[in-house]
PyMOL Python script that loads the backbone (N, CA, C, O; Angstrom):
from pymol import cmd

cmd.read_pdbstr("""\
ATOM      1  N   MET A   1     -17.382   0.121 -23.480  1.00  0.00           N
ATOM      2  CA  MET A   1     -16.262  -0.386 -22.736  1.00  0.00           C
ATOM      3  C   MET A   1     -15.380   0.789 -22.336  1.00  0.00           C
ATOM      4  O   MET A   1     -15.105   1.672 -23.149  1.00  0.00           O
ATOM      5  N   ARG A   2     -14.941   0.798 -21.087  1.00  0.00           N
ATOM      6  CA  ARG A   2     -14.031   1.835 -20.607  1.00  0.00           C
ATOM      7  C   ARG A   2     -12.667   1.215 -20.362  1.00  0.00           C
ATOM      8  O   ARG A   2     -12.540   0.203 -19.673  1.00  0.00           O
ATOM      9  N   LEU A   3     -11.663   1.832 -20.932  1.00  0.00           N
ATOM     10  CA  LEU A   3     -10.292   1.378 -20.736  1.00  0.00           C
ATOM     11  C   LEU A   3      -9.564   2.358 -19.836  1.00  0.00           C
ATOM     12  O   LEU A   3      -9.837   3.558 -19.843  1.00  0.00           O
ATOM     13  N   LEU A   4      -8.635   1.824 -19.064  1.00  0.00           N
ATOM     14  CA  LEU A   4      -7.742   2.687 -18.313  1.00  0.00           C
ATOM     15  C   LEU A   4      -6.670   3.191 -19.267  1.00  0.00           C
ATOM     16  O   LEU A   4      -6.428   2.581 -20.309  1.00  0.00           O
ATOM     17  N   GLU A   5      -6.033   4.286 -18.925  1.00  0.00           N
ATOM     18  CA  GLU A   5      -5.041   4.891 -19.813  1.00  0.00           C
ATOM     19  C   GLU A   5      -3.939   3.911 -20.187  1.00  0.00           C
ATOM     20  O   GLU A   5      -3.555   3.838 -21.355  1.00  0.00           O
ATOM     21  N   PHE A   6      -3.419   3.153 -19.218  1.00  0.00           N
ATOM     22  CA  PHE A   6      -2.327   2.225 -19.525  1.00  0.00           C
ATOM     23  C   PHE A   6      -2.791   1.105 -20.459  1.00  0.00           C
ATOM     24  O   PHE A   6      -2.000   0.607 -21.260  1.00  0.00           O
ATOM     25  N   GLN A   7      -4.052   0.705 -20.367  1.00  0.00           N
ATOM     26  CA  GLN A   7      -4.583  -0.330 -21.256  1.00  0.00           C
ATOM     27  C   GLN A   7      -4.696   0.194 -22.689  1.00  0.00           C
ATOM     28  O   GLN A   7      -4.358  -0.507 -23.642  1.00  0.00           O
ATOM     29  N   ALA A   8      -5.166   1.413 -22.829  1.00  0.00           N
ATOM     30  CA  ALA A   8      -5.286   2.020 -24.158  1.00  0.00           C
ATOM     31  C   ALA A   8      -3.909   2.193 -24.792  1.00  0.00           C
ATOM     32  O   ALA A   8      -3.746   1.971 -25.992  1.00  0.00           O
ATOM     33  N   LYS A   9      -2.921   2.588 -23.994  1.00  0.00           N
ATOM     34  CA  LYS A   9      -1.560   2.753 -24.518  1.00  0.00           C
ATOM     35  C   LYS A   9      -1.008   1.432 -25.045  1.00  0.00           C
ATOM     36  O   LYS A   9      -0.333   1.411 -26.074  1.00  0.00           O
ATOM     37  N   LYS A  10      -1.287   0.337 -24.353  1.00  0.00           N
ATOM     38  CA  LYS A  10      -0.832  -0.982 -24.823  1.00  0.00           C
ATOM     39  C   LYS A  10      -1.449  -1.314 -26.179  1.00  0.00           C
ATOM     40  O   LYS A  10      -0.759  -1.785 -27.084  1.00  0.00           O
ATOM     41  N   ILE A  11      -2.739  -1.068 -26.312  1.00  0.00           N
ATOM     42  CA  ILE A  11      -3.433  -1.355 -27.571  1.00  0.00           C
ATOM     43  C   ILE A  11      -2.864  -0.489 -28.693  1.00  0.00           C
ATOM     44  O   ILE A  11      -2.581  -0.990 -29.782  1.00  0.00           O
ATOM     45  N   PHE A  12      -2.699   0.792 -28.435  1.00  0.00           N
ATOM     46  CA  PHE A  12      -2.126   1.687 -29.451  1.00  0.00           C
ATOM     47  C   PHE A  12      -0.750   1.209 -29.875  1.00  0.00           C
ATOM     48  O   PHE A  12      -0.461   1.108 -31.067  1.00  0.00           O
ATOM     49  N   SER A  13       0.099   0.915 -28.902  1.00  0.00           N
ATOM     50  CA  SER A  13       1.476   0.496 -29.185  1.00  0.00           C
ATOM     51  C   SER A  13       1.514  -0.780 -30.020  1.00  0.00           C
ATOM     52  O   SER A  13       2.295  -0.882 -30.966  1.00  0.00           O
ATOM     53  N   LYS A  14       0.668  -1.754 -29.672  1.00  0.00           N
ATOM     54  CA  LYS A  14       0.628  -3.015 -30.421  1.00  0.00           C
ATOM     55  C   LYS A  14       0.178  -2.813 -31.862  1.00  0.00           C
ATOM     56  O   LYS A  14       0.463  -3.638 -32.730  1.00  0.00           O
ATOM     57  N   ASN A  15      -0.528  -1.710 -32.112  1.00  0.00           N
ATOM     58  CA  ASN A  15      -1.024  -1.422 -33.455  1.00  0.00           C
ATOM     59  C   ASN A  15      -0.211  -0.341 -34.167  1.00  0.00           C
ATOM     60  O   ASN A  15      -0.676   0.270 -35.129  1.00  0.00           O
ATOM     61  N   GLY A  16       1.001  -0.118 -33.682  1.00  0.00           N
ATOM     62  CA  GLY A  16       1.918   0.784 -34.358  1.00  0.00           C
ATOM     63  C   GLY A  16       1.705   2.265 -34.128  1.00  0.00           C
ATOM     64  O   GLY A  16       2.286   3.091 -34.832  1.00  0.00           O
ATOM     65  N   ILE A  17       0.889   2.611 -33.161  1.00  0.00           N
ATOM     66  CA  ILE A  17       0.662   4.022 -32.846  1.00  0.00           C
ATOM     67  C   ILE A  17       1.630   4.419 -31.736  1.00  0.00           C
ATOM     68  O   ILE A  17       1.674   3.776 -30.687  1.00  0.00           O
ATOM     69  N   ALA A  18       2.395   5.465 -31.964  1.00  0.00           N
ATOM     70  CA  ALA A  18       3.383   5.912 -30.981  1.00  0.00           C
ATOM     71  C   ALA A  18       2.692   6.429 -29.719  1.00  0.00           C
ATOM     72  O   ALA A  18       1.711   7.169 -29.789  1.00  0.00           O
ATOM     73  N   VAL A  19       3.219   6.028 -28.576  1.00  0.00           N
ATOM     74  CA  VAL A  19       2.719   6.504 -27.289  1.00  0.00           C
ATOM     75  C   VAL A  19       3.911   6.926 -26.436  1.00  0.00           C
ATOM     76  O   VAL A  19       5.009   6.393 -26.601  1.00  0.00           O
ATOM     77  N   PRO A  20       3.706   7.877 -25.529  1.00  0.00           N
ATOM     78  CA  PRO A  20       4.800   8.280 -24.648  1.00  0.00           C
ATOM     79  C   PRO A  20       5.243   7.114 -23.765  1.00  0.00           C
ATOM     80  O   PRO A  20       4.441   6.250 -23.410  1.00  0.00           O
ATOM     81  N   LYS A  21       6.519   7.102 -23.419  1.00  0.00           N
ATOM     82  CA  LYS A  21       7.044   6.063 -22.534  1.00  0.00           C
ATOM     83  C   LYS A  21       6.342   6.171 -21.185  1.00  0.00           C
ATOM     84  O   LYS A  21       6.159   7.265 -20.651  1.00  0.00           O
ATOM     85  N   SER A  22       5.956   5.028 -20.646  1.00  0.00           N
ATOM     86  CA  SER A  22       5.268   5.015 -19.353  1.00  0.00           C
ATOM     87  C   SER A  22       5.476   3.674 -18.680  1.00  0.00           C
ATOM     88  O   SER A  22       5.965   2.722 -19.289  1.00  0.00           O
ATOM     89  N   MET A  23       5.095   3.615 -17.412  1.00  0.00           N
ATOM     90  CA  MET A  23       5.110   2.345 -16.691  1.00  0.00           C
ATOM     91  C   MET A  23       4.000   2.372 -15.654  1.00  0.00           C
ATOM     92  O   MET A  23       3.613   3.434 -15.166  1.00  0.00           O
ATOM     93  N   LEU A  24       3.499   1.202 -15.329  1.00  0.00           N
ATOM     94  CA  LEU A  24       2.437   1.074 -14.341  1.00  0.00           C
ATOM     95  C   LEU A  24       3.070   0.885 -12.971  1.00  0.00           C
ATOM     96  O   LEU A  24       3.866  -0.032 -12.773  1.00  0.00           O
ATOM     97  N   ILE A  25       2.720   1.744 -12.035  1.00  0.00           N
ATOM     98  CA  ILE A  25       3.215   1.672 -10.660  1.00  0.00           C
ATOM     99  C   ILE A  25       2.152   0.954  -9.832  1.00  0.00           C
ATOM    100  O   ILE A  25       1.015   1.416  -9.735  1.00  0.00           O
ATOM    101  N   THR A  26       2.526  -0.172  -9.241  1.00  0.00           N
ATOM    102  CA  THR A  26       1.570  -0.923  -8.422  1.00  0.00           C
ATOM    103  C   THR A  26       1.969  -0.982  -6.954  1.00  0.00           C
ATOM    104  O   THR A  26       1.216  -1.484  -6.120  1.00  0.00           O
ATOM    105  N   SER A  27       3.158  -0.465  -6.640  1.00  0.00           N
ATOM    106  CA  SER A  27       3.611  -0.421  -5.247  1.00  0.00           C
ATOM    107  C   SER A  27       4.651   0.688  -5.110  1.00  0.00           C
ATOM    108  O   SER A  27       5.255   1.086  -6.105  1.00  0.00           O
ATOM    109  N   PRO A  28       4.871   1.195  -3.895  1.00  0.00           N
ATOM    110  CA  PRO A  28       5.876   2.241  -3.702  1.00  0.00           C
ATOM    111  C   PRO A  28       7.278   1.825  -4.164  1.00  0.00           C
ATOM    112  O   PRO A  28       8.076   2.679  -4.551  1.00  0.00           O
ATOM    113  N   GLU A  29       7.579   0.544  -4.130  1.00  0.00           N
ATOM    114  CA  GLU A  29       8.898   0.068  -4.560  1.00  0.00           C
ATOM    115  C   GLU A  29       9.135   0.324  -6.051  1.00  0.00           C
ATOM    116  O   GLU A  29      10.279   0.469  -6.481  1.00  0.00           O
ATOM    117  N   ASP A  30       8.067   0.379  -6.832  1.00  0.00           N
ATOM    118  CA  ASP A  30       8.191   0.591  -8.279  1.00  0.00           C
ATOM    119  C   ASP A  30       8.778   1.952  -8.638  1.00  0.00           C
ATOM    120  O   ASP A  30       9.304   2.120  -9.738  1.00  0.00           O
ATOM    121  N   ILE A  31       8.700   2.926  -7.731  1.00  0.00           N
ATOM    122  CA  ILE A  31       9.187   4.264  -8.077  1.00  0.00           C
ATOM    123  C   ILE A  31      10.697   4.304  -8.241  1.00  0.00           C
ATOM    124  O   ILE A  31      11.224   5.271  -8.790  1.00  0.00           O
ATOM    125  N   GLN A  32      11.402   3.287  -7.782  1.00  0.00           N
ATOM    126  CA  GLN A  32      12.856   3.239  -7.965  1.00  0.00           C
ATOM    127  C   GLN A  32      13.215   3.181  -9.444  1.00  0.00           C
ATOM    128  O   GLN A  32      14.344   3.501  -9.816  1.00  0.00           O
ATOM    129  N   ASN A  33      12.284   2.781 -10.283  1.00  0.00           N
ATOM    130  CA  ASN A  33      12.545   2.603 -11.713  1.00  0.00           C
ATOM    131  C   ASN A  33      12.065   3.751 -12.593  1.00  0.00           C
ATOM    132  O   ASN A  33      12.176   3.669 -13.816  1.00  0.00           O
ATOM    133  N   ILE A  34      11.532   4.822 -11.999  1.00  0.00           N
ATOM    134  CA  ILE A  34      11.015   5.909 -12.833  1.00  0.00           C
ATOM    135  C   ILE A  34      12.068   6.994 -13.042  1.00  0.00           C
ATOM    136  O   ILE A  34      12.970   7.178 -12.225  1.00  0.00           O
ATOM    137  N   LEU A  35      11.927   7.698 -14.148  1.00  0.00           N
ATOM    138  CA  LEU A  35      12.768   8.858 -14.423  1.00  0.00           C
ATOM    139  C   LEU A  35      12.089  10.085 -13.829  1.00  0.00           C
ATOM    140  O   LEU A  35      10.865  10.208 -13.868  1.00  0.00           O
ATOM    141  N   LEU A  36      12.880  10.976 -13.289  1.00  0.00           N
ATOM    142  CA  LEU A  36      12.333  12.197 -12.700  1.00  0.00           C
ATOM    143  C   LEU A  36      12.832  13.406 -13.484  1.00  0.00           C
ATOM    144  O   LEU A  36      13.948  13.375 -14.001  1.00  0.00           O
ATOM    145  N   PRO A  37      12.045  14.458 -13.586  1.00  0.00           N
ATOM    146  CA  PRO A  37      10.679  14.571 -13.086  1.00  0.00           C
ATOM    147  C   PRO A  37       9.715  13.693 -13.881  1.00  0.00           C
ATOM    148  O   PRO A  37       9.973  13.348 -15.034  1.00  0.00           O
ATOM    149  N   SER A  38       8.608  13.341 -13.246  1.00  0.00           N
ATOM    150  CA  SER A  38       7.586  12.492 -13.859  1.00  0.00           C
ATOM    151  C   SER A  38       6.200  13.004 -13.505  1.00  0.00           C
ATOM    152  O   SER A  38       6.030  13.846 -12.623  1.00  0.00           O
ATOM    153  N   VAL A  39       5.225  12.478 -14.212  1.00  0.00           N
ATOM    154  CA  VAL A  39       3.826  12.747 -13.890  1.00  0.00           C
ATOM    155  C   VAL A  39       3.211  11.422 -13.478  1.00  0.00           C
ATOM    156  O   VAL A  39       3.241  10.453 -14.237  1.00  0.00           O
ATOM    157  N   LEU A  40       2.655  11.381 -12.278  1.00  0.00           N
ATOM    158  CA  LEU A  40       2.001  10.173 -11.770  1.00  0.00           C
ATOM    159  C   LEU A  40       0.496  10.344 -11.932  1.00  0.00           C
ATOM    160  O   LEU A  40      -0.074  11.355 -11.523  1.00  0.00           O
ATOM    161  N   LYS A  41      -0.141   9.337 -12.537  1.00  0.00           N
ATOM    162  CA  LYS A  41      -1.571   9.413 -12.827  1.00  0.00           C
ATOM    163  C   LYS A  41      -2.285   8.197 -12.249  1.00  0.00           C
ATOM    164  O   LYS A  41      -1.921   7.058 -12.539  1.00  0.00           O
ATOM    165  N   ALA A  42      -3.306   8.448 -11.429  1.00  0.00           N
ATOM    166  CA  ALA A  42      -4.132   7.354 -10.930  1.00  0.00           C
ATOM    167  C   ALA A  42      -4.887   6.748 -12.105  1.00  0.00           C
ATOM    168  O   ALA A  42      -5.401   7.469 -12.960  1.00  0.00           O
ATOM    169  N   GLN A  43      -4.951   5.431 -12.143  1.00  0.00           N
ATOM    170  CA  GLN A  43      -5.636   4.727 -13.232  1.00  0.00           C
ATOM    171  C   GLN A  43      -7.052   4.381 -12.785  1.00  0.00           C
ATOM    172  O   GLN A  43      -7.291   3.360 -12.140  1.00  0.00           O
ATOM    173  N   ILE A  44      -7.981   5.262 -13.148  1.00  0.00           N
ATOM    174  CA  ILE A  44      -9.395   5.057 -12.842  1.00  0.00           C
ATOM    175  C   ILE A  44     -10.193   5.337 -14.115  1.00  0.00           C
ATOM    176  O   ILE A  44      -9.768   6.138 -14.948  1.00  0.00           O
ATOM    177  N   PRO A  45     -11.353   4.679 -14.271  1.00  0.00           N
ATOM    178  CA  PRO A  45     -12.124   4.809 -15.516  1.00  0.00           C
ATOM    179  C   PRO A  45     -13.081   6.001 -15.535  1.00  0.00           C
ATOM    180  O   PRO A  45     -14.283   5.840 -15.747  1.00  0.00           O
ATOM    181  N   VAL A  46     -12.535   7.202 -15.312  1.00  0.00           N
ATOM    182  CA  VAL A  46     -13.383   8.389 -15.278  1.00  0.00           C
ATOM    183  C   VAL A  46     -12.527   9.615 -15.594  1.00  0.00           C
ATOM    184  O   VAL A  46     -11.331   9.639 -15.306  1.00  0.00           O
ATOM    185  N   GLY A  47     -13.142  10.615 -16.179  1.00  0.00           N
ATOM    186  CA  GLY A  47     -12.439  11.860 -16.459  1.00  0.00           C
ATOM    187  C   GLY A  47     -12.343  12.732 -15.220  1.00  0.00           C
ATOM    188  O   GLY A  47     -12.938  12.428 -14.187  1.00  0.00           O
ATOM    189  N   GLY A  48     -11.596  13.807 -15.330  1.00  0.00           N
ATOM    190  CA  GLY A  48     -11.465  14.739 -14.217  1.00  0.00           C
ATOM    191  C   GLY A  48     -10.447  14.330 -13.178  1.00  0.00           C
ATOM    192  O   GLY A  48     -10.486  14.811 -12.045  1.00  0.00           O
ATOM    193  N   ARG A  49      -9.527  13.439 -13.552  1.00  0.00           N
ATOM    194  CA  ARG A  49      -8.521  12.988 -12.584  1.00  0.00           C
ATOM    195  C   ARG A  49      -7.650  14.140 -12.089  1.00  0.00           C
ATOM    196  O   ARG A  49      -7.318  14.207 -10.906  1.00  0.00           O
ATOM    197  N   GLY A  50      -7.287  15.034 -12.983  1.00  0.00           N
ATOM    198  CA  GLY A  50      -6.432  16.155 -12.589  1.00  0.00           C
ATOM    199  C   GLY A  50      -7.103  17.055 -11.569  1.00  0.00           C
ATOM    200  O   GLY A  50      -6.498  17.417 -10.560  1.00  0.00           O
ATOM    201  N   LYS A  51      -8.350  17.417 -11.829  1.00  0.00           N
ATOM    202  CA  LYS A  51      -9.092  18.270 -10.897  1.00  0.00           C
ATOM    203  C   LYS A  51      -9.323  17.578  -9.564  1.00  0.00           C
ATOM    204  O   LYS A  51      -9.472  18.239  -8.536  1.00  0.00           O
ATOM    205  N   ALA A  52      -9.355  16.242  -9.574  1.00  0.00           N
ATOM    206  CA  ALA A  52      -9.563  15.474  -8.345  1.00  0.00           C
ATOM    207  C   ALA A  52      -8.252  15.225  -7.597  1.00  0.00           C
ATOM    208  O   ALA A  52      -8.249  14.580  -6.548  1.00  0.00           O
ATOM    209  N   GLY A  53      -7.136  15.737  -8.133  1.00  0.00           N
ATOM    210  CA  GLY A  53      -5.844  15.558  -7.473  1.00  0.00           C
ATOM    211  C   GLY A  53      -5.185  14.230  -7.755  1.00  0.00           C
ATOM    212  O   GLY A  53      -4.257  13.836  -7.048  1.00  0.00           O
ATOM    213  N   ALA A  54      -5.652  13.524  -8.786  1.00  0.00           N
ATOM    214  CA  ALA A  54      -5.137  12.185  -9.080  1.00  0.00           C
ATOM    215  C   ALA A  54      -4.110  12.176 -10.208  1.00  0.00           C
ATOM    216  O   ALA A  54      -3.708  11.107 -10.668  1.00  0.00           O
ATOM    217  N   ILE A  55      -3.681  13.357 -10.657  1.00  0.00           N
ATOM    218  CA  ILE A  55      -2.568  13.486 -11.597  1.00  0.00           C
ATOM    219  C   ILE A  55      -1.612  14.492 -10.974  1.00  0.00           C
ATOM    220  O   ILE A  55      -1.969  15.649 -10.752  1.00  0.00           O
ATOM    221  N   ARG A  56      -0.386  14.037 -10.692  1.00  0.00           N
ATOM    222  CA  ARG A  56       0.574  14.883  -9.987  1.00  0.00           C
ATOM    223  C   ARG A  56       1.949  14.846 -10.623  1.00  0.00           C
ATOM    224  O   ARG A  56       2.440  13.777 -10.987  1.00  0.00           O
ATOM    225  N   LYS A  57       2.568  15.997 -10.758  1.00  0.00           N
ATOM    226  CA  LYS A  57       3.954  16.074 -11.212  1.00  0.00           C
ATOM    227  C   LYS A  57       4.848  15.929  -9.983  1.00  0.00           C
ATOM    228  O   LYS A  57       4.616  16.570  -8.958  1.00  0.00           O
ATOM    229  N   VAL A  58       5.865  15.085 -10.095  1.00  0.00           N
ATOM    230  CA  VAL A  58       6.810  14.879  -8.998  1.00  0.00           C
ATOM    231  C   VAL A  58       8.221  15.162  -9.499  1.00  0.00           C
ATOM    232  O   VAL A  58       8.556  14.873 -10.648  1.00  0.00           O
ATOM    233  N   GLU A  59       9.039  15.730  -8.625  1.00  0.00           N
ATOM    234  CA  GLU A  59      10.399  16.129  -8.985  1.00  0.00           C
ATOM    235  C   GLU A  59      11.471  15.273  -8.314  1.00  0.00           C
ATOM    236  O   GLU A  59      12.554  15.091  -8.870  1.00  0.00           O
ATOM    237  N   THR A  60      11.177  14.747  -7.126  1.00  0.00           N
ATOM    238  CA  THR A  60      12.187  14.031  -6.343  1.00  0.00           C
ATOM    239  C   THR A  60      11.695  12.631  -5.981  1.00  0.00           C
ATOM    240  O   THR A  60      10.492  12.372  -6.004  1.00  0.00           O
ATOM    241  N   PRO A  61      12.622  11.724  -5.645  1.00  0.00           N
ATOM    242  CA  PRO A  61      12.205  10.384  -5.217  1.00  0.00           C
ATOM    243  C   PRO A  61      11.293  10.412  -3.988  1.00  0.00           C
ATOM    244  O   PRO A  61      10.327   9.652  -3.922  1.00  0.00           O
ATOM    245  N   SER A  62      11.588  11.270  -3.024  1.00  0.00           N
ATOM    246  CA  SER A  62      10.746  11.308  -1.821  1.00  0.00           C
ATOM    247  C   SER A  62       9.351  11.840  -2.136  1.00  0.00           C
ATOM    248  O   SER A  62       8.364  11.366  -1.573  1.00  0.00           O
ATOM    249  N   GLU A  63       9.265  12.818  -3.029  1.00  0.00           N
ATOM    250  CA  GLU A  63       7.959  13.334  -3.451  1.00  0.00           C
ATOM    251  C   GLU A  63       7.178  12.252  -4.200  1.00  0.00           C
ATOM    252  O   GLU A  63       5.976  12.094  -3.986  1.00  0.00           O
ATOM    253  N   ALA A  64       7.852  11.516  -5.068  1.00  0.00           N
ATOM    254  CA  ALA A  64       7.198  10.433  -5.811  1.00  0.00           C
ATOM    255  C   ALA A  64       6.668   9.371  -4.857  1.00  0.00           C
ATOM    256  O   ALA A  64       5.534   8.914  -5.000  1.00  0.00           O
ATOM    257  N   GLU A  65       7.482   8.981  -3.888  1.00  0.00           N
ATOM    258  CA  GLU A  65       7.045   7.962  -2.928  1.00  0.00           C
ATOM    259  C   GLU A  65       5.839   8.444  -2.140  1.00  0.00           C
ATOM    260  O   GLU A  65       4.893   7.685  -1.927  1.00  0.00           O
ATOM    261  N   SER A  66       5.861   9.690  -1.708  1.00  0.00           N
ATOM    262  CA  SER A  66       4.750  10.247  -0.942  1.00  0.00           C
ATOM    263  C   SER A  66       3.449  10.225  -1.747  1.00  0.00           C
ATOM    264  O   SER A  66       2.398   9.857  -1.222  1.00  0.00           O
ATOM    265  N   VAL A  67       3.520  10.616  -3.014  1.00  0.00           N
ATOM    266  CA  VAL A  67       2.323  10.638  -3.868  1.00  0.00           C
ATOM    267  C   VAL A  67       1.826   9.220  -4.130  1.00  0.00           C
ATOM    268  O   VAL A  67       0.621   8.971  -4.084  1.00  0.00           O
ATOM    269  N   VAL A  68       2.735   8.291  -4.403  1.00  0.00           N
ATOM    270  CA  VAL A  68       2.333   6.899  -4.658  1.00  0.00           C
ATOM    271  C   VAL A  68       1.651   6.317  -3.427  1.00  0.00           C
ATOM    272  O   VAL A  68       0.601   5.683  -3.541  1.00  0.00           O
ATOM    273  N   VAL A  69       2.236   6.526  -2.254  1.00  0.00           N
ATOM    274  CA  VAL A  69       1.643   6.002  -1.015  1.00  0.00           C
ATOM    275  C   VAL A  69       0.261   6.618  -0.795  1.00  0.00           C
ATOM    276  O   VAL A  69      -0.668   5.929  -0.372  1.00  0.00           O
ATOM    277  N   GLU A  70       0.127   7.913  -1.080  1.00  0.00           N
ATOM    278  CA  GLU A  70      -1.164   8.585  -0.909  1.00  0.00           C
ATOM    279  C   GLU A  70      -2.221   8.061  -1.883  1.00  0.00           C
ATOM    280  O   GLU A  70      -3.364   7.824  -1.492  1.00  0.00           O
ATOM    281  N   LEU A  71      -1.838   7.880  -3.150  1.00  0.00           N
ATOM    282  CA  LEU A  71      -2.823   7.492  -4.165  1.00  0.00           C
ATOM    283  C   LEU A  71      -3.193   6.011  -4.136  1.00  0.00           C
ATOM    284  O   LEU A  71      -4.371   5.666  -4.228  1.00  0.00           O
ATOM    285  N   LEU A  72      -2.192   5.132  -4.010  1.00  0.00           N
ATOM    286  CA  LEU A  72      -2.498   3.695  -4.032  1.00  0.00           C
ATOM    287  C   LEU A  72      -3.375   3.325  -2.843  1.00  0.00           C
ATOM    288  O   LEU A  72      -3.055   3.649  -1.699  1.00  0.00           O
ATOM    289  N   GLY A  73      -4.450   2.665  -3.114  1.00  0.00           N
ATOM    290  CA  GLY A  73      -5.372   2.258  -2.059  1.00  0.00           C
ATOM    291  C   GLY A  73      -6.405   3.319  -1.717  1.00  0.00           C
ATOM    292  O   GLY A  73      -7.292   3.081  -0.898  1.00  0.00           O
ATOM    293  N   SER A  74      -6.297   4.499  -2.344  1.00  0.00           N
ATOM    294  CA  SER A  74      -7.288   5.542  -2.088  1.00  0.00           C
ATOM    295  C   SER A  74      -8.476   5.363  -3.036  1.00  0.00           C
ATOM    296  O   SER A  74      -8.485   4.473  -3.887  1.00  0.00           O
ATOM    297  N   THR A  75      -9.460   6.220  -2.870  1.00  0.00           N
ATOM    298  CA  THR A  75     -10.619   6.246  -3.756  1.00  0.00           C
ATOM    299  C   THR A  75     -10.696   7.631  -4.381  1.00  0.00           C
ATOM    300  O   THR A  75     -10.647   8.638  -3.675  1.00  0.00           O
ATOM    301  N   VAL A  76     -10.815   7.684  -5.698  1.00  0.00           N
ATOM    302  CA  VAL A  76     -10.916   8.951  -6.407  1.00  0.00           C
ATOM    303  C   VAL A  76     -12.196   8.922  -7.240  1.00  0.00           C
ATOM    304  O   VAL A  76     -12.387   8.041  -8.079  1.00  0.00           O
ATOM    305  N   LYS A  77     -13.066   9.898  -6.994  1.00  0.00           N
ATOM    306  CA  LYS A  77     -14.336   9.996  -7.720  1.00  0.00           C
ATOM    307  C   LYS A  77     -15.128   8.684  -7.644  1.00  0.00           C
ATOM    308  O   LYS A  77     -15.801   8.291  -8.597  1.00  0.00           O
ATOM    309  N   GLY A  78     -15.031   8.017  -6.487  1.00  0.00           N
ATOM    310  CA  GLY A  78     -15.779   6.784  -6.263  1.00  0.00           C
ATOM    311  C   GLY A  78     -15.127   5.521  -6.781  1.00  0.00           C
ATOM    312  O   GLY A  78     -15.701   4.439  -6.655  1.00  0.00           O
ATOM    313  N   PHE A  79     -13.932   5.631  -7.366  1.00  0.00           N
ATOM    314  CA  PHE A  79     -13.227   4.466  -7.904  1.00  0.00           C
ATOM    315  C   PHE A  79     -11.961   4.196  -7.104  1.00  0.00           C
ATOM    316  O   PHE A  79     -11.221   5.126  -6.783  1.00  0.00           O
ATOM    317  N   PRO A  80     -11.703   2.928  -6.778  1.00  0.00           N
ATOM    318  CA  PRO A  80     -10.460   2.603  -6.059  1.00  0.00           C
ATOM    319  C   PRO A  80      -9.253   2.738  -6.979  1.00  0.00           C
ATOM    320  O   PRO A  80      -9.309   2.399  -8.161  1.00  0.00           O
ATOM    321  N   VAL A  81      -8.170   3.238  -6.414  1.00  0.00           N
ATOM    322  CA  VAL A  81      -6.920   3.380  -7.173  1.00  0.00           C
ATOM    323  C   VAL A  81      -6.056   2.165  -6.893  1.00  0.00           C
ATOM    324  O   VAL A  81      -4.950   2.059  -7.423  1.00  0.00           O
TER     325      VAL A  81
END
""", "prot")
cmd.dss("prot")
cmd.show_as("cartoon", "prot")
cmd.util.cbc("prot")
cmd.orient("prot")
């Protein structure tokens, strides 16, 4: 079974294992609720996301929106984001 990072974090948290604070972004509007700077990570069931450009550090709201718009609906390593 392959879990996405956010799914694994939920399981860890429910079982008392500390995980970094995070939130799932499903639309560009969701970025209004993030703290900056942040790291945005595409949720796909494969390694190498960083090398594929699917993990990005963002510093500003406009940069975050640009990355979210670019990643959501794209395909990374053959998997839809």
